[in-house]
N, CA, C and O atoms as a GROMACS GRO file, in nm:
protein
  308
    1MET      N    1  -0.398  -1.416  -0.862
    1MET     CA    2  -0.265  -1.389  -0.807
    1MET      C    3  -0.272  -1.398  -0.656
    1MET      O    4  -0.369  -1.354  -0.593
    2THR      N    5  -0.170  -1.454  -0.599
    2THR     CA    6  -0.158  -1.456  -0.453
    2THR      C    7  -0.053  -1.355  -0.413
    2THR      O    8   0.029  -1.311  -0.494
    3VAL      N    9  -0.056  -1.319  -0.288
    3VAL     CA   10   0.042  -1.223  -0.237
    3VAL      C   11   0.181  -1.286  -0.233
    3VAL      O   12   0.280  -1.215  -0.219
    4HIS      N   13   0.187  -1.416  -0.244
    4HIS     CA   14   0.315  -1.486  -0.239
    4HIS      C   15   0.384  -1.493  -0.375
    4HIS      O   16   0.493  -1.549  -0.386
    5SER      N   17   0.321  -1.437  -0.479
    5SER     CA   18   0.386  -1.434  -0.609
    5SER      C   19   0.498  -1.331  -0.606
    5SER      O   20   0.522  -1.267  -0.503
    6ASP      N   21   0.565  -1.314  -0.716
    6ASP     CA   22   0.682  -1.226  -0.712
    6ASP      C   23   0.643  -1.079  -0.693
    6ASP      O   24   0.534  -1.036  -0.730
    7PHE      N   25   0.734  -1.005  -0.634
    7PHE     CA   26   0.712  -0.866  -0.599
    7PHE      C   27   0.682  -0.780  -0.720
    7PHE      O   28   0.593  -0.695  -0.715
    8ASN      N   29   0.755  -0.800  -0.829
    8ASN     CA   30   0.736  -0.716  -0.948
    8ASN      C   31   0.594  -0.724  -1.001
    8ASN      O   32   0.537  -0.623  -1.040
    9THR      N   33   0.538  -0.843  -1.003
    9THR     CA   34   0.401  -0.859  -1.051
    9THR      C   35   0.304  -0.786  -0.960
    9THR      O   36   0.215  -0.715  -1.006
   10LEU      N   37   0.321  -0.803  -0.831
   10LEU     CA   38   0.237  -0.735  -0.733
   10LEU      C   39   0.246  -0.584  -0.750
   10LEU      O   40   0.145  -0.514  -0.754
   11TYR      N   41   0.368  -0.535  -0.760
   11TYR     CA   42   0.393  -0.391  -0.772
   11TYR      C   43   0.334  -0.335  -0.901
   11TYR      O   44   0.263  -0.234  -0.897
   12GLN      N   45   0.363  -0.398  -1.013
   12GLN     CA   46   0.315  -0.346  -1.141
   12GLN      C   47   0.163  -0.352  -1.153
   12GLN      O   48   0.102  -0.268  -1.219
   13THR      N   49   0.103  -0.450  -1.092
   13THR     CA   50  -0.042  -0.466  -1.100
   13THR      C   51  -0.114  -0.360  -1.017
   13THR      O   52  -0.215  -0.304  -1.062
   14TYR      N   53  -0.065  -0.331  -0.899
   14TYR     CA   54  -0.139  -0.248  -0.805
   14TYR      C   55  -0.083  -0.108  -0.780
   14TYR      O   56  -0.151  -0.025  -0.719
   15TYR      N   57   0.038  -0.079  -0.825
   15TYR     CA   58   0.099   0.050  -0.795
   15TYR      C   59   0.014   0.169  -0.839
   15TYR      O   60  -0.006   0.262  -0.760
   16PRO      N   61  -0.037   0.172  -0.962
   16PRO     CA   62  -0.114   0.290  -1.003
   16PRO      C   63  -0.234   0.320  -0.912
   16PRO      O   64  -0.259   0.436  -0.879
   17LYS      N   65  -0.306   0.218  -0.870
   17LYS     CA   66  -0.423   0.240  -0.784
   17LYS      C   67  -0.382   0.277  -0.642
   17LYS      O   68  -0.446   0.360  -0.578
   18VAL      N   69  -0.275   0.216  -0.593
   18VAL     CA   70  -0.226   0.252  -0.459
   18VAL      C   71  -0.176   0.396  -0.459
   18VAL      O   72  -0.202   0.470  -0.365
   19LEU      N   73  -0.105   0.435  -0.563
   19LEU     CA   74  -0.056   0.573  -0.573
   19LEU      C   75  -0.173   0.671  -0.574
   19LEU      O   76  -0.169   0.773  -0.506
   20LYS      N   77  -0.276   0.641  -0.651
   20LYS     CA   78  -0.394   0.728  -0.659
   20LYS      C   79  -0.461   0.739  -0.522
   20LYS      O   80  -0.503   0.847  -0.482
   21LEU      N   81  -0.471   0.629  -0.452
   21LEU     CA   82  -0.530   0.629  -0.318
   21LEU      C   83  -0.448   0.718  -0.224
   21LEU      O   84  -0.504   0.801  -0.153
   22CYS      N   85  -0.317   0.701  -0.226
   22CYS     CA   86  -0.228   0.782  -0.140
   22CYS      C   87  -0.234   0.930  -0.177
   22CYS      O   88  -0.230   1.016  -0.090
   23LEU      N   89  -0.244   0.959  -0.304
   23LEU     CA   90  -0.255   1.097  -0.351
   23LEU      C   91  -0.383   1.161  -0.298
   23LEU      O   92  -0.384   1.280  -0.266
   24GLY      N   93  -0.488   1.084  -0.289
   24GLY     CA   94  -0.613   1.134  -0.233
   24GLY      C   95  -0.600   1.174  -0.087
   24GLY      O   96  -0.667   1.267  -0.041
   25TYR      N   97  -0.514   1.107  -0.015
   25TYR     CA   98  -0.494   1.139   0.126
   25TYR      C   99  -0.398   1.256   0.145
   25TYR      O  100  -0.417   1.337   0.236
   26THR      N  101  -0.297   1.267   0.060
   26THR     CA  102  -0.193   1.368   0.084
   26THR      C  103  -0.209   1.493  -0.001
   26THR      O  104  -0.181   1.604   0.045
   27GLY      N  105  -0.255   1.477  -0.125
   27GLY     CA  106  -0.262   1.590  -0.216
   27GLY      C  107  -0.125   1.630  -0.269
   27GLY      O  108  -0.114   1.728  -0.343
   28ASP      N  109  -0.023   1.557  -0.233
   28ASP     CA  110   0.114   1.587  -0.274
   28ASP      C  111   0.171   1.465  -0.345
   28ASP      O  112   0.179   1.356  -0.287
   29TYR      N  113   0.209   1.482  -0.472
   29TYR     CA  114   0.251   1.368  -0.553
   29TYR      C  115   0.375   1.299  -0.497
   29TYR      O  116   0.379   1.176  -0.490
   30ALA      N  117   0.474   1.375  -0.458
   30ALA     CA  118   0.598   1.315  -0.406
   30ALA      C  119   0.571   1.238  -0.277
   30ALA      O  120   0.624   1.129  -0.257
   31GLN      N  121   0.489   1.295  -0.191
   31GLN     CA  122   0.455   1.228  -0.064
   31GLN      C  123   0.374   1.102  -0.092
   31GLN      O  124   0.394   1.000  -0.027
   32ALA      N  125   0.284   1.110  -0.189
   32ALA     CA  126   0.203   0.993  -0.226
   32ALA      C  127   0.292   0.882  -0.280
   32ALA      O  128   0.269   0.764  -0.251
   33GLN      N  129   0.393   0.916  -0.357
   33GLN     CA  130   0.487   0.816  -0.408
   33GLN      C  131   0.559   0.747  -0.292
   33GLN      O  132   0.574   0.625  -0.291
   34ASP      N  133   0.604   0.826  -0.194
   34ASP     CA  134   0.673   0.770  -0.078
   34ASP      C  135   0.581   0.675   0.000
   34ASP      O  136   0.623   0.567   0.041
   35LEU      N  137   0.457   0.716   0.019
   35LEU     CA  138   0.362   0.634   0.094
   35LEU      C  139   0.326   0.507   0.017
   35LEU      O  140   0.306   0.401   0.077
   36ALA      N  141   0.317   0.518  -0.114
   36ALA     CA  142   0.290   0.398  -0.196
   36ALA      C  143   0.406   0.300  -0.185
   36ALA      O  144   0.386   0.180  -0.172
   37GLN      N  145   0.528   0.352  -0.191
   37GLN     CA  146   0.646   0.266  -0.176
   37GLN      C  147   0.645   0.198  -0.039
   37GLN      O  148   0.671   0.078  -0.028
   38GLU      N  149   0.614   0.276   0.064
   38GLU     CA  150   0.610   0.221   0.199
   38GLU      C  151   0.503   0.112   0.210
   38GLU      O  152   0.523   0.011   0.278
   39THR      N  153   0.391   0.132   0.142
   39THR     CA  154   0.284   0.032   0.141
   39THR      C  155   0.334  -0.101   0.086
   39THR      O  156   0.308  -0.206   0.145
   40PHE      N  157   0.404  -0.096  -0.026
   40PHE     CA  158   0.452  -0.220  -0.088
   40PHE      C  159   0.561  -0.287  -0.004
   40PHE      O  160   0.569  -0.410   0.000
   41VAL      N  161   0.644  -0.208   0.060
   41VAL     CA  162   0.746  -0.266   0.149
   41VAL      C  163   0.677  -0.339   0.264
   41VAL      O  164   0.713  -0.452   0.297
   42LYS      N  165   0.579  -0.273   0.326
   42LYS     CA  166   0.506  -0.336   0.437
   42LYS      C  167   0.434  -0.463   0.391
   42LYS      O  168   0.437  -0.564   0.461
   43ALA      N  169   0.371  -0.456   0.276
   43ALA     CA  170   0.298  -0.572   0.224
   43ALA      C  171   0.394  -0.688   0.201
   43ALA      O  172   0.364  -0.802   0.238
   44TRP      N  173   0.507  -0.660   0.141
   44TRP     CA  174   0.601  -0.768   0.110
   44TRP      C  175   0.661  -0.826   0.239
   44TRP      O  176   0.678  -0.947   0.250
   45GLN      N  177   0.692  -0.740   0.335
   45GLN     CA  178   0.749  -0.787   0.461
   45GLN      C  179   0.649  -0.871   0.541
   45GLN      O  180   0.688  -0.957   0.620
   46ASN      N  181   0.520  -0.845   0.521
   46ASN     CA  182   0.417  -0.914   0.597
   46ASN      C  183   0.335  -1.010   0.514
   46ASN      O  184   0.225  -1.048   0.554
   47ARG      N  185   0.386  -1.049   0.399
   47ARG     CA  186   0.310  -1.136   0.309
   47ARG      C  187   0.272  -1.270   0.372
   47ARG      O  188   0.173  -1.330   0.333
   48SER      N  189   0.350  -1.315   0.468
   48SER     CA  190   0.318  -1.442   0.533
   48SER      C  191   0.193  -1.431   0.621
   48SER      O  192   0.133  -1.533   0.656
   49LYS      N  193   0.154  -1.310   0.656
   49LYS     CA  194   0.036  -1.288   0.739
   49LYS      C  195  -0.093  -1.284   0.658
   49LYS      O  196  -0.202  -1.288   0.714
   50PHE      N  197  -0.080  -1.276   0.527
   50PHE     CA  198  -0.200  -1.274   0.442
   50PHE      C  199  -0.262  -1.413   0.443
   50PHE      O  200  -0.199  -1.511   0.405
   51LYS      N  201  -0.388  -1.420   0.487
   51LYS     CA  202  -0.453  -1.549   0.504
   51LYS      C  203  -0.540  -1.590   0.386
   51LYS      O  204  -0.592  -1.701   0.383
   52GLY      N  205  -0.556  -1.502   0.288
   52GLY     CA  206  -0.637  -1.535   0.173
   52GLY      C  207  -0.786  -1.524   0.198
   52GLY      O  208  -0.866  -1.575   0.119
   53GLU      N  209  -0.825  -1.458   0.306
   53GLU     CA  210  -0.966  -1.441   0.338
   53GLU      C  211  -1.028  -1.324   0.262
   53GLU      O  212  -1.149  -1.304   0.266
   54SER      N  213  -0.946  -1.249   0.192
   54SER     CA  214  -0.992  -1.138   0.109
   54SER      C  215  -0.908  -1.138  -0.019
   54SER      O  216  -0.814  -1.216  -0.033
   55LEU      N  217  -0.943  -1.051  -0.109
   55LEU     CA  218  -0.862  -1.035  -0.229
   55LEU      C  219  -0.729  -0.971  -0.192
   55LEU      O  220  -0.720  -0.898  -0.093
   56VAL      N  221  -0.627  -0.997  -0.270
   56VAL     CA  222  -0.497  -0.934  -0.248
   56VAL      C  223  -0.512  -0.782  -0.255
   56VAL      O  224  -0.453  -0.709  -0.176
   57SER      N  225  -0.592  -0.735  -0.350
   57SER     CA  226  -0.612  -0.590  -0.366
   57SER      C  227  -0.673  -0.529  -0.240
   57SER      O  228  -0.633  -0.420  -0.199
   58THR      N  229  -0.769  -0.595  -0.180
   58THR     CA  230  -0.833  -0.544  -0.059
   58THR      C  231  -0.732  -0.534   0.054
   58THR      O  232  -0.726  -0.433   0.125
   59TRP      N  233  -0.653  -0.638   0.070
   59TRP     CA  234  -0.549  -0.640   0.173
   59TRP      C  235  -0.447  -0.528   0.150
   59TRP      O  236  -0.409  -0.458   0.243
   60LEU      N  237  -0.404  -0.513   0.027
   60LEU     CA  238  -0.306  -0.412  -0.008
   60LEU      C  239  -0.361  -0.270   0.012
   60LEU      O  240  -0.290  -0.184   0.064
   61TYR      N  241  -0.484  -0.245  -0.030
   61TYR     CA  242  -0.544  -0.113  -0.012
   61TYR      C  243  -0.562  -0.079   0.135
   61TYR      O  244  -0.549   0.037   0.174
   62ARG      N  245  -0.591  -0.180   0.217
   62ARG     CA  246  -0.604  -0.156   0.362
   62ARG      C  247  -0.469  -0.115   0.420
   62ARG      O  248  -0.462  -0.026   0.505
   63ILE      N  249  -0.363  -0.179   0.376
   63ILE     CA  250  -0.228  -0.140   0.419
   63ILE      C  251  -0.200   0.004   0.377
   63ILE      O  252  -0.144   0.082   0.454
   64ALA      N  253  -0.238   0.038   0.255
   64ALA     CA  254  -0.216   0.174   0.204
   64ALA      C  255  -0.294   0.276   0.285
   64ALA      O  256  -0.240   0.381   0.321
   65VAL      N  257  -0.419   0.248   0.314
   65VAL     CA  258  -0.500   0.341   0.394
   65VAL      C  259  -0.438   0.358   0.533
   65VAL      O  260  -0.424   0.471   0.581
   66ASN      N  261  -0.401   0.249   0.596
   66ASN     CA  262  -0.340   0.258   0.729
   66ASN      C  263  -0.208   0.335   0.726
   66ASN      O  264  -0.178   0.411   0.817
   67THR      N  265  -0.130   0.314   0.621
   67THR     CA  266  -0.003   0.386   0.605
   67THR      C  267  -0.028   0.536   0.591
   67THR      O  268   0.041   0.617   0.653
   68CYS      N  269  -0.126   0.572   0.510
   68CYS     CA  270  -0.159   0.713   0.490
   68CYS      C  271  -0.212   0.777   0.618
   68CYS      O  272  -0.172   0.887   0.655
   69LEU      N  273  -0.304   0.708   0.685
   69LEU     CA  274  -0.360   0.763   0.809
   69LEU      C  275  -0.253   0.778   0.916
   69LEU      O  276  -0.252   0.877   0.989
   70ASN      N  277  -0.164   0.681   0.925
   70ASN     CA  278  -0.054   0.691   1.021
   70ASN      C  279   0.036   0.810   0.988
   70ASN      O  280   0.080   0.882   1.078
   71HIS      N  281   0.062   0.831   0.862
   71HIS     CA  282   0.144   0.945   0.819
   71HIS      C  283   0.076   1.077   0.857
   71HIS      O  284   0.141   1.168   0.909
   72LEU      N  285  -0.055   1.087   0.832
   72LEU     CA  286  -0.127   1.210   0.864
   72LEU      C  287  -0.129   1.234   1.014
   72LEU      O  288  -0.117   1.348   1.059
   73ARG      N  289  -0.144   1.128   1.093
   73ARG     CA  290  -0.143   1.142   1.240
   73ARG      C  291  -0.008   1.194   1.289
   73ARG      O  292  -0.003   1.285   1.370
   74THR      N  293   0.099   1.135   1.239
   74THR     CA  294   0.232   1.174   1.286
   74THR      C  295   0.273   1.311   1.231
   74THR      O  296   0.352   1.381   1.294
   75ALA      N  297   0.219   1.349   1.117
   75ALA     CA  298   0.252   1.481   1.060
   75ALA      C  299   0.189   1.594   1.140
   75ALA      O  300   0.242   1.705   1.141
   76ARG      N  301   0.078   1.566   1.206
   76ARG     CA  302   0.008   1.668   1.285
   76ARG      C  303   0.080   1.700   1.415
   76ARG      O  304   0.068   1.810   1.468
   77THR      N  305   0.155   1.604   1.466
   77THR     CA  306   0.217   1.625   1.597
   77THR      C  307   0.354   1.683   1.586
   77THR      O  308   0.420   1.707   1.687
   0.00000   0.00000   0.00000
């Protein structure tokens, strides 16, 4: 699968793992759901920047980690 395939396939394939990753950062299910949604929005908006130098999953998980870390940084201030 490439990141340029349809959104539903991308979402259904990776949502459970992205949600679990976000839950590990937040410990709050509702917040993890929000961060997972934000991850997929960012990924879809930036899909043209994916160069194929890594797996789609690696790229997506990196977006999720960055989204979670950014959330934690802004929540502290």
